[in-house]
C-alpha positions as CSV (number, residue, x, y, z in Angstrom):
1,M,-20.3,42.9,15.8
2,C,-19.7,41.2,19.2
3,L,-18.8,37.6,19.6
4,P,-19.3,36.1,23.1
5,H,-17.0,34.1,25.3
6,A,-17.3,30.3,25.9
7,G,-20.8,29.6,27.2
8,G,-21.7,33.2,26.6
9,T,-24.8,34.6,24.9
10,A,-25.7,37.6,22.8
11,G,-27.8,39.2,25.4
12,P,-25.2,41.0,27.6
13,Y,-23.4,42.3,24.5
14,A,-26.6,43.4,22.8
15,A,-27.4,45.5,25.9
16,W,-24.3,47.6,25.1
17,G,-26.2,49.1,22.3
18,T,-27.7,51.8,24.6
19,G,-24.2,53.0,25.4
20,F,-23.2,53.8,21.8
21,P,-24.0,57.0,20.0
22,D,-26.5,57.0,17.2
23,D,-23.9,56.7,14.4
24,V,-22.6,53.3,15.8
25,A,-24.8,50.3,15.3
26,L,-24.2,47.2,17.4
27,S,-25.1,43.5,16.8
28,A,-24.1,40.4,18.7
29,V,-23.8,36.8,17.5
30,Q,-25.9,34.1,19.2
31,Y,-24.1,30.8,19.1
32,P,-26.3,27.6,18.8
33,G,-27.3,25.8,21.9
34,R,-28.4,28.8,24.1
35,E,-31.3,31.2,24.7
36,D,-33.4,31.6,21.5
37,R,-31.2,28.9,19.8
38,L,-31.5,26.4,22.7
39,S,-33.1,23.8,20.6
40,E,-30.1,23.6,18.3
41,P,-27.1,21.4,19.2
42,P,-23.9,23.3,20.3
43,A,-21.3,23.7,17.6
44,G,-19.0,20.7,17.5
45,D,-16.7,22.1,14.9
46,L,-15.1,25.5,14.8
47,Q,-15.2,26.0,11.1
48,Q,-18.8,25.0,11.0
49,L,-19.6,27.7,13.6
50,V,-17.5,30.2,11.6
51,T,-19.4,29.4,8.5
52,G,-22.7,30.3,10.2
53,V,-21.2,33.5,11.7
54,C,-19.9,34.6,8.3
55,A,-23.2,34.0,6.6
56,A,-24.7,36.5,9.1
57,L,-21.8,39.0,8.7
58,L,-21.6,39.1,5.0
59,P,-24.6,41.4,4.5
60,L,-23.0,43.8,6.9
61,T,-19.7,44.2,4.9
62,D,-21.1,46.9,2.7
63,R,-20.4,49.3,5.6
64,P,-17.5,49.7,8.0
65,L,-17.4,46.5,10.1
66,V,-15.5,46.0,13.4
67,L,-15.4,42.6,15.0
68,F,-15.1,42.4,18.8
69,G,-14.5,38.9,20.2
70,H,-13.9,38.2,23.9
71,S,-12.0,35.1,25.0
72,F,-13.4,32.2,22.9
73,G,-15.1,34.9,20.9
74,A,-11.7,36.2,19.9
75,V,-11.0,32.9,18.2
76,V,-14.3,33.0,16.4
77,A,-13.8,36.6,15.4
78,Y,-10.3,35.9,14.0
79,E,-11.4,32.9,12.0
80,A,-14.4,34.9,10.7
81,A,-12.0,37.7,9.7
82,R,-9.9,35.1,7.8
83,R,-12.9,33.7,6.0
84,L,-14.3,37.1,5.1
85,T,-10.9,38.2,3.8
86,A,-10.8,35.1,1.6
87,W,-14.2,36.1,0.3
88,G,-13.0,39.6,-0.6
89,A,-15.0,41.2,2.2
90,A,-12.5,41.8,5.0
91,P,-13.6,43.5,8.1
92,D,-12.2,47.0,8.8
93,H,-10.9,46.2,12.2
94,L,-10.5,43.2,14.4
95,V,-10.6,43.6,18.2
96,V,-9.5,40.4,20.1
97,S,-10.1,40.5,23.9
98,G,-8.8,38.4,26.7
99,R,-7.2,35.7,24.5
100,R,-3.7,34.6,23.7
101,A,-2.7,34.7,20.0
102,P,-3.6,31.7,17.8
103,S,0.1,31.0,17.0
104,L,0.7,30.1,20.7
105,P,0.2,26.4,21.7
106,A,-3.3,25.3,22.7
107,R,-3.8,24.7,26.4
108,G,-6.5,23.7,29.0
109,D,-8.6,20.7,29.7
110,M,-11.6,22.1,31.4
111,H,-13.8,20.6,28.7
112,T,-12.9,17.1,30.0
113,R,-13.5,17.9,33.7
114,S,-16.5,17.2,35.8
115,D,-19.6,19.5,35.9
116,D,-18.6,20.8,39.3
117,E,-15.1,21.6,38.2
118,L,-16.4,23.3,35.0
119,V,-18.8,25.4,37.1
120,S,-16.0,26.4,39.5
121,E,-14.0,27.6,36.6
122,L,-16.8,29.7,35.2
123,V,-17.2,31.3,38.6
124,R,-13.5,31.9,39.0
125,L,-13.3,33.7,35.7
126,G,-16.1,35.9,36.8
127,G,-18.5,35.5,33.8
128,T,-21.2,33.5,35.6
129,R,-22.8,33.8,39.1
130,G,-22.3,30.6,41.1
131,E,-25.9,30.6,42.4
132,V,-27.2,30.4,38.8
133,L,-25.6,27.0,38.3
134,A,-26.3,25.6,41.7
135,D,-29.6,24.3,40.3
136,R,-29.1,20.9,38.6
137,A,-31.8,21.6,36.1
138,V,-30.1,24.8,35.0
139,R,-26.8,23.0,34.7
140,D,-28.3,20.3,32.5
141,V,-29.5,23.0,30.1
142,Y,-26.5,25.3,30.2
143,L,-23.4,23.2,30.5
144,P,-23.5,21.2,27.2
145,A,-23.0,24.5,25.3
146,V,-20.3,25.6,27.8
147,R,-18.4,22.3,27.5
148,A,-18.6,22.4,23.7
149,D,-17.3,26.0,23.6
150,F,-14.4,25.1,26.0
151,R,-13.4,22.2,23.8
152,L,-13.2,24.3,20.7
153,A,-11.3,27.1,22.6
154,E,-8.9,24.7,24.4
155,T,-7.9,22.7,21.3
156,Y,-7.5,25.7,19.0
157,H,-4.1,26.4,17.5
158,R,-2.8,28.0,14.3
159,P,1.0,27.6,14.4
160,D,1.7,29.3,11.1
161,P,-1.3,31.3,9.9
162,L,-1.4,33.7,7.0
163,P,-1.7,37.2,8.4
164,L,-4.7,39.4,8.0
165,G,-4.4,42.8,6.3
166,C,-6.8,44.7,8.6
167,P,-5.8,46.6,11.8
168,V,-5.9,44.3,14.9
169,T,-6.2,45.5,18.5
170,A,-5.6,43.1,21.4
171,V,-7.4,44.1,24.6
172,M,-6.9,42.7,28.1
173,G,-7.6,43.3,31.7
174,E,-4.6,44.3,33.7
175,A,-5.3,41.4,36.2
176,D,-6.4,38.9,33.6
177,T,-5.2,35.4,34.6
178,E,-5.9,33.9,31.2
179,V,-3.6,36.1,29.1
180,D,-0.5,38.1,29.8
181,E,1.0,41.0,27.8
182,V,3.4,38.9,25.9
183,Q,0.7,36.5,24.8
184,A,-1.6,39.4,23.8
185,R,1.2,41.2,21.9
186,A,1.7,38.0,19.9
187,W,-1.4,38.9,18.0
188,S,0.8,41.4,16.1
189,A,2.1,38.5,14.0
190,H,-1.4,37.8,12.7
191,T,-1.7,41.0,10.6
192,T,0.3,43.0,8.2
193,G,-1.8,46.0,9.2
194,P,-1.5,48.2,12.3
195,F,-1.4,46.5,15.7
196,D,-2.2,47.9,19.1
197,L,-2.5,46.6,22.6
198,R,-5.0,48.2,25.0
199,T,-5.3,47.4,28.7
200,F,-8.1,48.2,31.1
201,P,-8.4,47.8,34.9
202,G,-9.9,44.5,36.0
203,G,-9.6,40.8,35.4
204,H,-10.8,38.5,32.6
205,F,-14.2,40.2,32.4
206,Y,-12.8,43.7,32.8
207,F,-15.7,45.2,30.9
208,A,-18.4,43.9,33.2
209,P,-18.2,46.3,36.2
210,R,-17.2,49.4,34.3
211,R,-18.2,49.3,30.6
212,E,-18.1,53.0,29.8
213,P,-14.3,53.2,28.9
214,V,-14.6,50.0,26.8
215,L,-17.6,51.4,24.9
216,C,-15.7,54.7,24.4
217,F,-12.7,52.7,22.9
218,L,-15.0,50.7,20.6
219,T,-16.8,53.9,19.5
220,E,-13.5,55.4,18.5
221,T,-12.5,52.2,16.7
222,V,-15.7,52.2,14.7
223,R,-15.5,55.9,13.8
224,T,-11.8,55.5,12.7
225,A,-12.8,52.5,10.5
226,S,-15.5,54.7,8.9
227,G,-13.0,57.5,8.3
228,A,-14.5,59.8,11.1
229,S,-12.0,59.7,13.8
230,V,-13.7,61.6,16.6
231,R,-12.6,61.1,20.1
232,C,-15.3,60.6,22.7
233,R,-15.0,62.0,26.2
234,L,-15.6,60.2,29.4
235,E,-17.8,62.4,31.6
236,S,-17.7,60.1,34.6
237,E,-14.8,60.1,37.0
238,N,-12.3,57.2,37.3
239,L,-13.5,55.4,34.2
240,S,-10.1,54.9,32.6
């Protein structure tokens, strides 16, 4: 299950499904306030958002379940893993991408900035094309959800959380400006299970230009969770 970044939608992640083998099923969460949920107000409370996510995830916990959350999605995935664990339905693996650990202090104030500054930040991070948000009508539709997500992401902090029991893997781009290796490794304190750190070439959205090695890694993670640890091979050159 993929959980998008701030302002992100399920669409790009759902498109990954064609890159997985038949024994790996992919789903993606659509947060309120965008695409087919545009008529719904954006989430104003993280735990309310997590409640909705977990309600969708619970029917999937009768099979191996791996959560992949990128940036703000890592926060949502982690909180969902905590909730599911409390319900006795813990995920089999948590993959947190492009995000510092929850125990580190909250930071950022982009949610309080002007629309122009917020758009510039989205373009800088690389997750949104600038020309898409040049249209004021598009901004009026798109930015409320982005701003709401940024507020939740930038004010989130769990200074002394109870650790999970499932394996946790932190993933980051080698040139990510939003998280460094020390901040990514700090996720190790959030589980009593195995922890690993994986890096890929690229920046904050390292998976956008070359998704094949990322999908290979996720395939291996799902198969390990299901007890079928089969290593996939990258046929294309220069993918890892």
